[in-house]
KETORKOL-429612 format. One record per residue (C-alpha): residue in three letters; x, y, z. Coordinates in steps of 0.25 Angstrom, whole numbers, plus 5000, padded with zeros to 4 digits. Layout:
REM residues N
AlaXYZ ...
//
This chain:
REM residues 454
Unk451056315249 Unk451556355263 Unk452156255274 Unk451256215285 Unk451856235298 Unk451456175311 Unk451956225323 Unk451456265339 Unk451956375348 Unk452456245358 Unk454056255360 Unk454556105362 Unk455856035362 Unk456056005349 Unk457455945350 Unk457155795348 Unk456455825333 Unk457455825323 Unk457455935313 Unk456855905300 Unk457955905289 Unk457355995277 Unk457755935264 Unk457856035252 Unk457056005239 Unk458056035228 Unk459656015229 Unk460456145231 Unk460756175217 Unk459256195214 Unk459356305226 Unk460656365219 Unk460056375206 Unk458756455213 Unk459656535220 Unk460656575208 Unk459456615200 Unk458756695210 Unk459956765214 Unk460256805199 Unk458756855198 Unk458956935211 Unk460356985205 Unk459457025191 Unk458457085202 Unk459457185209 Unk460157225195 Unk458557265190 Unk458357335203 Unk459657425203 Unk459457455187 Unk457857495190 Unk457757525205 Unk456457465205 Unk455957345214 Unk454657285214 Unk454157165225 Unk453057085225 Unk452157045237 Unk452556925245 Unk451956805251 Unk451756745264 Unk452856705274 Unk453056595286 Unk453756625300 Unk454656515303 Unk455456565317 Unk455256565332 Unk456256575341 Unk456356615357 Unk457056565369 Unk456456495379 Unk457256445392 Unk458456465384 Unk458156385371 Unk457856425359 Unk456656405353 Unk456456405337 Unk455356375327 Unk456156315316 Unk456156395303 Unk456256335290 Unk457656375286 Unk458756455292 Unk460256495287 Unk461356435294 Unk462356535296 Unk463856535302 Unk463456585314 Unk462856475322 Unk462456555334 Unk461656645327 Unk461056525319 Unk460756475332 Unk460156585338 Unk459256625325 Unk458256515319 Unk458156345317 Unk457756285304 Unk456756175302 Unk458056075302 Unk458756135312 Unk459756235307 Unk459956355314 Unk460156485306 Unk459656615300 Unk458056595297 Unk457656595284 Unk456356665281 Unk456656785290 Unk457156935293 Unk458356935300 Unk458857085304 Unk460257095308 Unk460557225315 Unk461757305321 Unk462557415321 Unk463757445311 Unk464757335308 Unk464057225316 Unk464157135303 Unk462957135301 Unk463057115284 Unk464157015288 Unk463056935296 Unk462056935284 Unk463056905276 Unk463556775284 Unk462056735282 Unk462156745268 Unk463556675267 Unk462856545275 Unk461456545267 Unk462456545255 Unk462956425259 Unk461656355260 Unk461556235250 Unk460256305245 Unk461056445242 Unk460556575246 Unk459856695239 Unk460356835244 Unk459956975243 Unk460857075249 Unk460157215250 Unk461357305253 Unk460957455259 Unk462457495262 Unk463057455250 Unk464157375259 Unk463857215255 Unk465457205251 Unk465857065243 Unk466957035251 Unk466257065263 Unk465256965260 Unk466156865254 Unk466756865268 Unk465556825274 Unk465456715264 Unk464556785254 Unk464256745239 Unk463756875234 Unk463756805221 Unk462356745226 Unk461956885233 Unk461156985226 Unk461357125233 Unk460457235230 Unk460357395235 Unk459157435238 Unk458957585239 Unk457857595249 Unk457057505262 Unk456057465250 Unk456857425240 Unk457457315249 Unk456157265253 Unk455657255239 Unk456757185235 Unk456657065246 Unk455157065243 Unk455457065228 Unk456756935230 Unk455856865239 Unk454656845232 Unk455456815219 Unk456256705228 Unk454856655234 Unk454356645219 Unk455556565213 Unk455756495225 Unk454056435225 Unk454156405211 Unk455256315211 Unk454656255223 Unk453256235217 Unk453856175204 Unk454756075211 Unk453456035220 Unk452456025208 Unk453555915201 Unk453555845214 Unk452055845217 Unk451755795203 Unk450855685208 Unk450255775217 Unk450455675229 Unk451255765239 Unk450455805251 Unk450255965256 Unk451355925266 Unk452255885257 Unk452155985249 Unk452356105259 Unk453656025263 Unk454156025250 Unk453956175249 Unk454456195261 Unk455756125257 Unk455656195243 Unk455956325251 Unk457056275259 Unk457756235247 Unk457956355240 Unk458956475243 Unk458856535256 Unk458756695251 Unk459256795260 Unk459056955259 Unk459957035266 Unk459557205269 Unk460857285272 Unk460557355277 Unk459057385285 Unk459557525291 Unk460357585278 Unk458957585271 Unk458057715267 Unk456557675262 Unk456157715249 Unk455457845253 Unk456557895260 Unk457657855249 Unk456757925238 Unk456758055246 Unk458258045248 Unk458458025233 Unk457658165230 Unk458258255241 Unk459558185242 Unk459658175259 Unk459558065267 Unk458258045273 Unk458157975285 Unk456657905288 Unk456657805299 Unk455157775298 Unk455157765284 Unk456457665284 Unk455557565294 Unk454257585287 Unk455057535273 Unk455657415280 Unk454257375287 Unk453557395273 Unk454657305266 Unk454557195275 Unk452957205274 Unk453257165260 Unk454257045262 Unk454056985275 Unk452856895271 Unk453856815259 Unk455256815269 Unk454656685276 Unk454156625263 Unk455356655255 Unk456256595269 Unk457056725265 Unk458156775275 Unk458056925277 Unk459256995283 Unk459057145289 Unk460557205291 Unk460157325300 Unk460857435309 Unk460657465323 Unk460457595329 Unk461057675338 Unk460157645351 Unk460057505348 Unk460057415360 Unk459957515371 Unk461457565376 Unk461957435367 Unk461457335376 Unk460657225371 Unk459257205374 Unk458957345380 Unk458157395367 Unk457757335354 Unk458957355345 Unk458557465334 Unk458657445320 Unk458457515307 Unk457157485299 Unk456157515313 Unk454957395314 Unk455157365298 Unk456357295302 Unk456157265317 Unk454857195314 Unk455057125302 Unk456457045307 Unk456256905310 Unk457656915319 Unk458457035322 Unk459957015325 Unk460857125331 Unk462457105329 Unk463257185337 Unk464757205339 Unk465557135352 Unk464957045363 Unk465057085377 Unk465457235382 Unk467057215382 Unk467157165369 Unk467157265357 Unk466857155347 Unk468057165340 Unk468957035336 Unk470257085336 Unk471657025336 Unk473157095338 Unk474257105328 Unk475257165332 Unk474857295338 Unk473757305330 Unk472357255333 Unk471557195321 Unk470257175322 Unk469857025316 Unk468157045317 Unk467157075328 Unk466257015337 Unk464657015337 Unk463457005344 Unk462056965338 Unk460756975346 Unk459456915340 Unk458557035343 Unk457256975339 Unk456556845333 Unk455256905328 Unk454656735328 Unk454856745344 Unk455256835356 Unk456756875354 Unk457756805364 Unk458856915361 Unk459756795359 Unk461256855357 Unk462556795353 Unk464056855355 Unk465256835350 Unk464956825336 Unk466256845328 Unk466356915314 Unk467856905309 Unk468157005297 Unk468856895290 Unk467856805290 Unk466456855294 Unk465656785305 Unk466456685313 Unk465856545312 Unk466856485323 Unk466556585333 Unk465056585331 Unk465156415331 Unk466056405342 Unk465356495351 Unk464056405349 Unk464856295353 Unk465256365366 Unk463756395369 Unk463556215367 Unk464656225378 Unk465656155366 Unk466756245367 Unk467856225380 Unk468156355389 Unk466956435379 Unk467156495366 Unk468256585367 Unk468156735362 Unk469756735359 Unk469556695345 Unk470856635344 Unk470756555354 Unk470456405353 Unk469156355357 Unk468956205361 Unk467656165355 Unk466956025358 Unk466355985345 Unk464655935348 Unk465155815340 Unk466355785347 Unk467955825347 Unk468455965349 Unk469156075343 Unk469956185347 Unk469556305338 Unk469656455338 Unk468556545332 Unk469256555319 Unk469656405319 Unk468256375321 Unk467856465309 Unk468756405300 Unk468256255302 Unk466756295301 Unk467156375287 Unk468056265282 Unk467356125288 Unk465856125284 Unk465555985289 Unk466156035303 Unk465356165304 Unk464256095299 Unk464255995311 Unk464556095320 Unk463456185317 Unk462456075317 Unk462956025331 Unk462756175336 Unk461356185329 Unk460856055336 Unk461356095349 Unk460556225348 Unk459256145343 Unk459356055354 Unk459356165364 Unk458156255356 Unk456656235358 Unk455956215344 Unk454356255342 Unk453556165336 Unk453656175322 Unk453356085310 Unk454256155298 
//
């Protein structure tokens, strides 16, 4: 049974209307049991694939598109999505999507392409998203397709990922990756919907629930099950099946960019319909080509990445991650130790190149801080978000060790460095939840929402 949506094309100020609180159908232990059973099935499946080198898929079912976003008079316009993944990077979350209950984060049921040149921390960003999803009370099912054999346990742990709940596959060619996605998403939908159907059947023994009540139970049921995330790392370092077969015969590397793009296009045709219905988040990690951006300047040309139109047109969001910010900054975070210069991390710039649901506004976030010791710096993200709310006295300092005086949204002041705020957020969940809510509420109050009875 599908949910009924009532939406109009008229943008209205919706600040007075409180976001509806979504209640899950089940306790978290039910979702965790489902997650663990499904991950066991994934691992058994991956083991069988490696033994037999054979993958079979099934046809999917239809999807539900759920997001719009653009700019109007310097204010964001959103249609609320069904659900989001809240990450530790609050500024990126504010730029991406807002859920039915007013939370901000990475949208579920969408394809996100994360591109950039080498050593731009693209894989680290994907691992950060996985770690955030794994902390959700419902749990998270993760399939990591590693085409470069570079997923290191220590690196994943540094970014907060629990690898015991991640299934890793090594597809030989592009088509194998998409067959895996199709097979897994179809299996997830089948198991999830069967469980929801059995629950509703028991709930409606007397047959006294209306169609609207049944639709809402189905909606809540889908949100009650674990998030599913599939990471394809990386798109550019892969061949089509025909090129791979030719290489096996000749022993030479075959360059077939046209066949590579066609393989991605065909792959998306088989899974695009079930991505939205499964509410899965597909993360495509990609490399930018040498002539990207026209002489290195933003907005001169479209960013060129591998996979051609197959990836370009099927990605709902395209994010580009670059080192540094500004012309005078090399991007590295350094400190002096005697005569030696120690590199602690790097500054990054993230730009939203595409939002398929609305005209892209080319929104950009500067001053993203990645530390080699802890991953992405929450303190920097939250402090700079508070600075944009005019709550940091004198503006947030880029000298990482310098104290910044922050007016807390609920009253009072604290004086912290980026590092100190990161530690506070990492150790004090109550403080983090309260601060995040204040920042998100401020963003929602300054946004315009489309009418949408999700």
